C-alpha positions as CSV (number, residue, x, y, z in Angstrom):
1,X,0.0,0.0,0.0
2,X,2.8,2.4,0.9
3,X,4.5,1.6,-2.4
4,X,1.4,2.4,-4.5
5,X,0.8,5.6,-2.5
6,X,4.3,6.9,-3.1
7,X,4.3,6.0,-6.8
8,X,1.2,7.9,-7.4
9,X,2.3,10.9,-5.4
10,X,5.4,11.0,-7.6
11,X,3.4,10.8,-10.8
12,X,1.1,13.6,-9.7
13,X,3.9,15.9,-8.6
14,X,5.7,15.2,-11.9
15,X,2.6,16.4,-13.9
16,X,2.1,19.4,-11.7
17,X,5.8,20.5,-11.8
18,X,5.9,19.9,-15.6
19,X,2.9,22.3,-15.9
20,X,4.5,24.9,-13.7
21,X,7.8,24.8,-15.5
22,X,6.0,25.2,-18.8
23,X,4.3,28.3,-17.3
24,X,7.5,29.9,-16.3
25,X,9.2,29.2,-19.7
26,X,6.4,29.7,-22.1
27,X,3.8,31.8,-20.3
28,X,0.1,31.4,-19.4
29,X,-1.0,30.4,-22.9
30,X,0.9,27.1,-23.0
31,X,-0.1,26.4,-19.4
32,X,-3.7,27.0,-20.2
33,X,-3.4,24.8,-23.3
34,X,-1.9,22.0,-21.2
35,X,-4.2,21.9,-18.3
36,X,-7.3,24.1,-18.5
37,X,-10.3,22.5,-20.2
38,X,-11.3,23.8,-23.5
39,X,-14.5,21.9,-23.4
40,X,-17.8,23.7,-22.8
41,X,-18.9,23.6,-19.1
42,X,-21.7,21.1,-18.6
43,X,-23.8,21.7,-15.6
44,X,-23.8,18.8,-13.2
45,X,-27.1,17.2,-12.6
46,X,-28.0,17.1,-8.9
47,X,-27.5,13.7,-7.3
48,X,-30.4,12.0,-5.7
49,X,-31.0,13.0,-2.1
50,X,-30.0,9.6,-0.9
51,X,-27.0,9.1,-3.2
52,X,-24.4,9.0,-0.4
53,X,-26.4,6.4,1.5
54,X,-24.7,4.0,-0.9
55,X,-21.3,2.8,0.3
56,X,-20.1,3.0,-3.4
57,X,-20.2,6.8,-3.1
58,X,-17.4,6.8,-0.5
59,X,-13.7,6.5,-0.8
60,X,-13.5,5.5,2.9
61,X,-16.3,4.4,5.2
62,X,-16.4,2.0,8.2
63,X,-18.1,-0.8,6.3
64,X,-15.8,-0.7,3.2
65,X,-13.4,-3.6,2.6
66,X,-9.8,-2.6,2.1
67,X,-10.6,0.8,3.6
68,X,-7.7,3.1,2.5
69,X,-8.0,5.3,5.6
70,X,-6.8,2.3,7.7
71,X,-3.3,2.5,6.2
72,X,-0.4,2.9,8.6
73,X,3.4,3.5,7.9
74,X,5.7,0.6,8.3
75,X,6.3,-0.3,11.9
76,X,3.4,1.8,13.2
77,X,1.1,-0.3,15.4
78,X,-2.7,0.1,14.9
79,X,-4.9,1.0,17.8
80,X,-8.6,0.8,18.5
81,X,-10.2,3.9,17.0
82,X,-11.6,6.5,19.3
83,X,-15.2,7.7,19.5
84,X,-15.1,10.5,16.9
85,X,-16.5,10.3,13.4
86,X,-14.2,11.9,10.9
87,X,-15.4,13.6,7.7
88,X,-12.4,14.0,5.3
89,X,-12.5,15.7,1.8
90,X,-9.6,14.6,-0.4
91,X,-7.6,17.0,-2.6
92,X,-7.7,17.2,-6.4
93,X,-7.1,13.8,-8.0
94,X,-8.7,14.6,-11.5
95,X,-6.0,15.9,-13.9
96,X,-7.9,15.6,-17.2
97,X,-8.8,18.6,-19.3
98,X,-11.6,16.8,-21.0
99,X,-14.2,18.1,-18.5
100,X,-14.4,20.7,-15.8
101,X,-15.7,18.2,-13.2
102,X,-14.6,14.6,-12.7
103,X,-17.0,11.9,-13.6
104,X,-17.8,9.7,-10.6
105,X,-16.7,6.6,-12.6
106,X,-13.3,8.0,-13.6
107,X,-11.0,5.1,-12.5
108,X,-7.7,7.1,-12.4
109,X,-9.2,9.9,-10.4
110,X,-10.8,7.4,-8.0
111,X,-7.6,5.5,-7.5
112,X,-5.7,8.6,-6.8
113,X,-8.4,9.8,-4.3
114,X,-8.0,6.5,-2.5
115,X,-4.3,6.9,-2.3
116,X,-4.5,10.4,-1.0
117,X,-7.0,9.2,1.6
118,X,-4.6,6.5,2.6
119,X,-1.7,8.9,3.0
120,X,-3.6,11.8,4.7
121,X,-6.8,10.6,6.4
122,X,-4.9,7.7,7.9
123,X,-3.6,10.3,10.4
124,X,-7.1,10.3,12.0
125,X,-7.8,6.5,12.2
126,X,-6.7,6.4,15.8
127,X,-9.4,8.9,16.9
128,X,-12.3,7.5,15.0
129,X,-13.8,6.0,11.9
130,X,-13.1,8.0,8.7
131,X,-15.7,8.9,6.1
132,X,-14.3,10.3,2.8
133,X,-16.8,10.9,0.0
134,X,-16.4,10.6,-3.7
135,X,-17.4,13.9,-5.3
136,X,-17.4,15.4,-8.7
137,X,-14.3,17.5,-8.0
138,X,-13.2,20.4,-10.2
139,X,-10.3,19.4,-12.4
140,X,-6.8,20.6,-11.6
141,X,-6.9,23.2,-14.5
142,X,-9.8,25.0,-12.8
143,X,-7.3,26.4,-10.4
144,X,-5.2,27.9,-13.2
145,X,-7.7,30.2,-14.9
146,X,-10.0,33.0,-14.1
147,X,-12.7,31.7,-16.5
148,X,-16.3,31.7,-15.2
149,X,-16.4,28.0,-15.8
150,X,-13.8,27.4,-13.1
151,X,-16.0,28.9,-10.4
152,X,-19.0,27.0,-11.7
153,X,-16.9,23.7,-11.5
154,X,-16.0,24.4,-7.9
155,X,-19.6,25.3,-7.0
156,X,-20.7,22.0,-8.5
157,X,-18.0,20.1,-6.6
158,X,-19.1,21.8,-3.3
159,X,-22.7,20.8,-3.8
160,X,-21.6,17.1,-3.8
161,X,-19.5,17.6,-0.7
162,X,-22.5,19.2,1.0
163,X,-24.8,16.3,0.2
164,X,-22.2,13.8,1.4
165,X,-21.9,15.8,4.7
166,X,-25.7,15.5,5.2
167,X,-25.5,11.8,4.6
168,X,-22.6,11.6,7.1
169,X,-24.6,13.4,9.7
170,X,-27.6,11.1,9.2
171,X,-25.3,8.1,9.7
172,X,-23.6,9.7,12.7
173,X,-26.4,11.6,14.6
174,X,-24.5,12.1,17.8
175,X,-21.0,12.1,19.2
176,X,-17.8,14.1,18.5
177,X,-16.9,15.0,14.9
178,X,-13.5,15.9,13.3
179,X,-13.6,17.5,9.9
180,X,-10.5,17.6,7.6
181,X,-9.4,18.2,4.1
182,X,-6.5,19.1,1.9
183,X,-6.1,21.6,-1.0
184,X,-9.4,21.5,-3.0
185,X,-10.8,19.4,-0.2
186,X,-9.9,22.1,2.4
187,X,-11.4,24.8,0.2
188,X,-14.7,22.9,0.1
189,X,-14.4,22.2,3.9
190,X,-14.1,25.9,4.8
191,X,-17.3,26.6,2.8
192,X,-19.0,23.8,4.5
193,X,-18.0,25.1,7.9
194,X,-19.5,28.5,7.0
195,X,-22.7,27.1,5.5
196,X,-23.5,24.0,7.5
197,X,-21.6,24.1,10.8
198,X,-21.3,27.7,12.2
199,X,-24.5,28.7,14.0
200,X,-26.0,25.2,13.8
201,X,-26.4,22.6,16.6
202,X,-23.7,20.4,15.0
203,X,-21.1,23.1,15.8
204,X,-21.1,21.9,19.5
205,X,-20.0,18.4,18.2
206,X,-16.9,19.7,16.4
207,X,-13.6,18.6,18.0
208,X,-11.5,20.4,15.4
209,X,-11.4,21.3,11.7
210,X,-8.2,20.7,9.8
211,X,-8.3,22.8,6.6
212,X,-4.7,22.1,5.5
213,X,-3.0,23.2,2.3
214,X,-5.4,26.1,1.4
215,X,-4.9,29.7,2.5
216,X,-7.3,30.9,5.2
217,X,-7.3,34.6,6.1
218,X,-7.2,35.4,9.8
219,X,-9.0,38.7,9.3
220,X,-11.3,38.0,6.2
221,X,-12.2,34.3,6.7
222,X,-11.9,33.2,10.3
223,X,-14.6,35.5,11.7
224,X,-17.1,33.7,9.5
225,X,-15.7,30.3,10.3
226,X,-14.7,28.6,13.5
227,X,-12.2,30.3,15.8
228,X,-8.5,29.5,15.3
229,X,-7.2,26.9,17.7
230,X,-5.3,29.0,20.2
231,X,-4.1,26.3,22.5
232,X,-3.1,22.7,22.3
233,X,-6.3,21.5,23.9
234,X,-8.7,24.0,22.3
235,X,-11.7,22.4,20.6
236,X,-14.4,23.5,18.2
237,X,-11.7,25.4,16.3
238,X,-9.8,25.7,13.1
239,X,-6.3,24.5,12.1
240,X,-4.5,25.4,8.8
241,X,-1.0,25.5,7.4
242,X,0.9,25.6,4.1
243,X,4.4,24.1,4.0
244,X,7.5,25.6,2.4
245,X,11.2,24.9,2.7
246,X,13.7,27.8,2.7
247,X,14.4,29.9,0.8
248,X,10.6,30.1,0.2
249,X,8.9,31.8,-2.6
250,X,5.2,31.7,-2.0
251,X,4.4,34.4,-4.6
252,X,2.1,32.2,-6.7
253,X,-0.1,31.6,-3.6
254,X,0.0,35.2,-2.5
255,X,-1.0,36.5,-6.0
256,X,-4.2,34.3,-6.0
257,X,-4.9,35.1,-2.3
258,X,-4.6,38.9,-2.8
259,X,-7.1,38.8,-5.7
260,X,-9.9,37.2,-3.7
261,X,-12.4,38.1,-1.0
262,X,-12.9,36.2,2.2
263,X,-16.0,34.6,3.7
264,X,-16.7,37.8,5.5
265,X,-16.9,39.6,2.2
266,X,-13.7,41.6,3.0
267,X,-10.7,41.5,0.7
268,X,-8.0,39.1,1.7
269,X,-5.3,41.4,0.4
270,X,-2.9,42.6,3.1
271,X,-4.3,40.2,5.6
272,X,-2.5,37.3,7.4
273,X,-3.0,33.6,6.6
274,X,-3.8,31.3,9.4
275,X,-0.7,29.3,10.3
276,X,-1.1,26.6,12.9
277,X,2.3,25.2,13.9
278,X,1.7,21.4,13.7
279,X,4.5,20.8,16.2
280,X,3.0,22.8,19.0
281,X,-0.7,23.0,18.0
282,X,-0.9,26.8,18.3
283,X,-0.9,29.7,15.8
284,X,2.5,31.0,14.9
285,X,5.7,30.4,16.8
286,X,8.7,28.2,16.2
287,X,9.3,24.5,17.1
288,X,12.6,22.7,16.7
289,X,13.0,19.5,14.8
290,X,13.1,17.4,18.0
291,X,9.4,18.2,18.4
292,X,8.5,16.3,15.2
293,X,7.5,12.9,16.4
294,X,7.3,11.3,13.0
295,X,7.1,12.4,9.3
296,X,6.3,9.9,6.6
297,X,9.3,10.0,4.3
298,X,9.5,8.3,0.9
299,X,12.6,6.2,0.2
300,X,14.9,7.2,-2.6
301,X,13.4,4.6,-4.9
302,X,9.8,5.8,-4.0
303,X,8.8,2.2,-3.2
304,X,8.4,2.4,0.5
305,X,7.5,4.9,3.3
306,X,9.1,5.2,6.7
307,X,8.7,7.3,9.8
308,X,11.5,9.8,10.4
309,X,11.5,11.2,13.9
310,X,13.1,14.5,15.0
311,X,14.2,15.8,11.6
312,X,11.8,18.5,10.4
313,X,11.3,21.8,12.3
314,X,8.5,24.2,11.7
315,X,8.0,28.0,12.2
316,X,5.3,30.4,11.0
317,X,6.5,33.5,9.3
318,X,4.7,36.9,9.3
319,X,2.5,36.4,6.2
320,X,1.4,33.0,7.6
321,X,3.4,30.3,5.7
322,X,4.8,27.3,7.6
323,X,8.5,27.2,7.0
324,X,10.4,23.9,7.5
325,X,13.9,25.1,7.2
326,X,16.3,23.6,4.7
327,X,14.8,21.1,2.2
328,X,14.6,17.9,4.3
329,X,16.3,14.8,3.3
330,X,14.1,12.2,1.5
331,X,12.1,14.9,-0.4
332,X,14.7,15.5,-3.1
333,X,12.4,15.4,-6.1
334,X,9.0,16.6,-7.2
335,X,8.8,19.7,-5.0
336,X,6.8,22.6,-6.5
337,X,8.5,25.8,-7.5
338,X,9.3,28.2,-4.7
339,X,10.2,25.3,-2.4
340,X,6.5,24.6,-2.0
341,X,5.9,21.3,-0.2
342,X,2.1,21.4,-0.7
343,X,1.6,17.7,-1.5
344,X,3.4,16.8,1.7
345,X,1.5,19.1,4.1
346,X,0.2,16.0,5.9
347,X,3.1,13.6,5.6
348,X,5.7,16.1,6.9
349,X,3.9,16.1,10.3
350,X,1.9,12.9,10.1
351,X,2.5,11.7,13.7
352,X,2.1,15.1,15.2
353,X,-1.2,15.5,13.4
354,X,-2.3,12.2,14.7
355,X,-1.3,13.2,18.3
356,X,-3.0,16.6,17.9
357,X,-6.3,15.0,17.0
358,X,-6.1,12.6,20.0
359,X,-5.3,15.5,22.4
360,X,-8.2,17.6,21.2
361,X,-10.6,14.6,21.3
362,X,-9.5,13.9,24.9
363,X,-10.1,17.6,25.8
364,X,-13.5,17.5,24.1
365,X,-14.5,14.5,26.2
366,X,-13.6,16.4,29.4
367,X,-16.0,19.2,28.8
C-alpha cells in the first residue's frame, strides 16, 4: 500500500511540476493549453437526495473492505479507533482537461483519491472512523484560470460535498466529529463550515477542523468560520498551514490570495494567513525538529515509506506560511516551484497531526 501511494504521489507531482515549469518558460498560454479544459462547461445534474447512503459513493467508510484510511506507515502499530466520526475531503485527483468536473466513474481519479485518503486521512484513524466521499471534483486546471467555468466547476463540486456531509450526519447523529481536508478538499471544507456548521447545533460536536493546504485569512475568513485553535487543547476550532522549505517563494499563492475576497466579504489582500504550527498545535511560533515525532518520508526509490523522527522543524512567518527550514532529506524530487511542499503538508507532520487529534478529542471529552 505504501508503495502504491508513493508511486502515485510521484506521478502527480511530476505532472504538476511539468505544468508549472511550462508556465515559467512559455507563459500562461501554454499552461492553459496543457491543463485548463477547452470543453464547454456542462452543468452537473443534482445527485439523488439519498445518493451518499450507498457505500459505493465513499472512498472510505467504516463498512468498506480494504478501507484506505486504515493504512499505517511501516512499523506503526494500529490502535482501536476513538469515539469520533471523521469527515475528510480529499484533494484534487482529477487531472484531465476533457471536462471541468470529474465523472464519478473515472477510474484514475478514484484510484488517486483512495491513495491520497490512505496517506492523509490515515492520520485520523486512531481517533475515529473515517468517512471520505467521492465527489465530482473540479479538475486541476480549474485552479489555473479566471474563467467563469472554473467557479462553476468548484460550486458543482461543493454541492456534492455538502450532500455527502448531510448523509454523514444522518449516519452519525451524535458524538464528536472531526472534519478535515487538503487543498481543494480544504477549500470545500471551509465553505461547508460557514454554510453547514457555524451557528447550527452540530457546531457543538466539532472537535477540530483541519483545513490544510489552502490559504485561510485570519481577518477576512476566520470570523465567518470557527475560531482558530489558540491552545493545544482547544476544541471546536480551526487549524490550517501551508508548508514551504527555505528559501521560500510563495508568490504564486500570494497572488491568488490577494485577488480574492474572504468569507466575511472583506478583501484578503494585506491580511494574514492562518498558520497553525503542527509541532505545538498553536498559531505561529517556532518549534525545533526534535518536536517532530514522525514524518512519513518516501525512500529514494519511491517504493516504501518510513517514519522519520526529530528531523523536520516548523515555524510560521509573518504572512502566515509554515517554514520547515532547509529542504529535508528524503524529499529531493517533485517539489513545487518556490520550495512549495504542498503535496506533503500531511506527511511532513503525520505523527504530530495524529497526536493533535487525539489530544483535542480527549479535551473535548472532558468538557
